[in-house]
DRENDO-1510 file (C-alpha; in Angstrom, 1 decimal, always signed):
<recs>
REC; n; res; u; v; w
REC; 1; MET; -92.5; -40.9; +44.5 .
REC; 2; ARG; -93.5; -44.5; +45.0 .
REC; 3; GLU; -90.4; -45.9; +43.5 .
REC; 4; ARG; -88.3; -44.0; +46.0 .
REC; 5; SER; -90.3; -45.6; +48.8 .
REC; 6; ASP; -89.4; -48.9; +47.3 .
REC; 7; ILE; -85.7; -47.8; +47.4 .
REC; 8; PHE; -86.1; -47.3; +51.1 .
REC; 9; SER; -87.4; -50.8; +51.4 .
REC; 10; LEU; -84.6; -52.1; +49.2 .
REC; 11; GLY; -82.1; -50.4; +51.5 .
REC; 12; CYS; -83.6; -52.2; +54.5 .
REC; 13; VAL; -83.4; -55.5; +52.7 .
REC; 14; LEU; -79.8; -54.9; +51.6 .
REC; 15; TYR; -78.9; -53.8; +55.1 .
REC; 16; GLN; -80.3; -56.9; +56.7 .
REC; 17; ALA; -78.8; -59.2; +54.1 .
REC; 18; ALA; -75.3; -57.7; +54.6 .
REC; 19; THR; -75.4; -57.4; +58.4 .
REC; 20; GLY; -77.9; -60.0; +59.7 .
REC; 21; ARG; -80.0; -57.4; +61.5 .
REC; 22; LEU; -82.7; -54.9; +60.6 .
REC; 23; PRO; -81.6; -51.3; +60.3 .
REC; 24; PHE; -84.4; -50.1; +62.5 .
REC; 25; ARG; -85.5; -52.0; +65.6 .
REC; 26; GLY; -88.1; -51.7; +68.3 .
REC; 27; ALA; -90.3; -53.6; +70.7 .
REC; 28; SER; -93.5; -52.5; +68.8 .
REC; 29; THR; -94.5; -51.2; +65.4 .
REC; 30; LEU; -94.8; -47.7; +66.9 .
REC; 31; ALA; -91.3; -48.0; +68.3 .
REC; 32; ILE; -89.9; -49.1; +64.9 .
REC; 33; MET; -91.8; -46.2; +63.2 .
REC; 34; HIS; -90.2; -43.8; +65.7 .
REC; 35; GLU; -86.7; -45.2; +65.0 .
REC; 36; ILE; -87.3; -44.8; +61.2 .
REC; 37; ALA; -88.4; -41.2; +61.7 .
REC; 38; THR; -85.7; -40.1; +64.2 .
REC; 39; SER; -82.6; -42.4; +63.9 .
REC; 40; THR; -79.9; -43.3; +61.5 .
REC; 41; PRO; -78.8; -46.9; +61.6 .
REC; 42; ALA; -75.2; -47.9; +62.3 .
REC; 43; ALA; -73.1; -48.2; +59.2 .
REC; 44; PRO; -73.1; -51.8; +57.8 .
REC; 45; SER; -69.3; -51.8; +58.0 .
REC; 46; SER; -69.5; -51.1; +61.8 .
REC; 47; LEU; -71.2; -54.5; +62.1 .
REC; 48; ARG; -69.2; -56.3; +59.3 .
REC; 49; PRO; -65.8; -54.5; +58.9 .
REC; 50; GLU; -65.0; -56.3; +55.7 .
REC; 51; LEU; -67.8; -54.4; +53.9 .
REC; 52; PRO; -66.6; -51.5; +51.8 .
REC; 53; ARG; -67.3; -47.9; +52.9 .
REC; 54; ALA; -68.9; -47.3; +49.5 .
REC; 55; PHE; -71.5; -49.9; +50.4 .
REC; 56; ASP; -72.2; -47.9; +53.6 .
REC; 57; GLN; -72.7; -44.8; +51.5 .
REC; 58; LEU; -75.1; -46.6; +49.1 .
REC; 59; ILE; -77.2; -48.0; +52.0 .
REC; 60; SER; -77.2; -44.7; +53.7 .
REC; 61; ALA; -78.5; -43.1; +50.5 .
REC; 62; CYS; -81.3; -45.7; +50.2 .
REC; 63; LEU; -82.3; -45.0; +53.8 .
REC; 64; GLU; -82.5; -41.2; +53.5 .
REC; 65; LYS; -85.4; -39.7; +55.4 .
REC; 66; TYR; -86.4; -37.5; +52.4 .
REC; 67; PRO; -87.4; -39.5; +49.3 .
REC; 68; LYS; -85.8; -37.0; +46.9 .
REC; 69; GLU; -82.4; -37.6; +48.5 .
REC; 70; ARG; -82.6; -41.4; +47.7 .
REC; 71; PRO; -81.4; -43.0; +44.5 .
REC; 72; SER; -84.0; -42.4; +41.8 .
REC; 73; SER; -84.4; -46.0; +40.8 .
REC; 74; ALA; -83.6; -49.6; +41.6 .
REC; 75; GLY; -81.6; -49.7; +38.4 .
REC; 76; GLU; -79.4; -46.9; +39.8 .
REC; 77; VAL; -78.8; -49.0; +43.0 .
REC; 78; ALA; -78.1; -52.1; +40.9 .
REC; 79; ARG; -75.5; -50.3; +38.8 .
REC; 80; GLU; -73.8; -49.1; +42.0 .
REC; 81; LEU; -73.8; -52.6; +43.5 .
REC; 82; LYS; -72.3; -53.9; +40.2 .
REC; 83; ARG; -69.7; -51.2; +40.3 .
REC; 84; LEU; -68.8; -52.1; +43.9 .
REC; 85; THR; -68.5; -55.8; +42.9 .
REC; 86; SER; -66.3; -54.8; +40.0 .
REC; 87; SER; -64.0; -52.7; +42.1 .
REC; 88; GLN; -63.7; -55.6; +44.6 .
REC; 89; ASP; -62.7; -57.9; +41.7 .
REC; 90; SER; -59.9; -55.6; +40.8 .
REC; 91; ASN; -58.6; -56.0; +44.3 .
REC; 92; GLY; -57.9; -59.7; +44.0 .
REC; 93; ARG; -61.2; -61.4; +44.6 .
REC; 94; HIS; -62.1; -64.3; +42.3 .
REC; 95; PRO; -64.5; -63.0; +39.6 .
REC; 96; ASN; -67.3; -65.4; +40.7 .
REC; 97; GLU; -67.0; -64.5; +44.4 .
REC; 98; PRO; -69.5; -61.8; +45.5 .
REC; 99; ALA; -67.9; -58.7; +46.8 .
REC; 100; ILE; -70.5; -58.6; +49.6 .
REC; 101; ASP; -71.1; -62.1; +50.8 .
REC; 102; CYS; -74.5; -62.3; +52.4 .
REC; 103; ARG; -75.0; -66.1; +52.3 .
REC; 104; HIS; -74.4; -66.7; +56.0 .
REC; 105; SER; -75.4; -63.3; +57.5 .
REC; 106; ILE; -79.2; -63.8; +58.2 .
REC; 107; PRO; -80.0; -66.1; +61.1 .
REC; 108; HIS; -82.5; -68.7; +59.8 .
REC; 109; SER; -84.3; -69.2; +63.1 .
REC; 110; ASN; -86.3; -66.0; +62.8 .
REC; 111; ALA; -86.3; -65.6; +59.0 .
REC; 112; GLY; -90.1; -66.0; +58.8 .
REC; 113; SER; -90.9; -63.9; +61.9 .
REC; 114; GLY; -90.2; -60.5; +60.4 .
REC; 115; GLY; -87.0; -59.9; +62.3 .
</recs>
């Protein structure tokens, strides 16, 4: 079960890397915990329209409320990310260009503050 908790954390990191914002937000730790328990974050593509819908589906799966509904391993997530990158390559991207470009999405001013 612990690995699937790590998958939730990986989903949060991927969401932030792709969108520049945390999937769950609140003014306090308790407010964030409430958001995690009761809310579904906006699809990454609603914040970055160039992201593929399949990426939305992968992140949504990682952030499932019930651990058994999440991908079973980080390897499974990695394979899906690689598949997404490969499918983007077949659509005309340069092979060395990432399908999901996260290089400029996270603001550096609050990178060490936890969000």
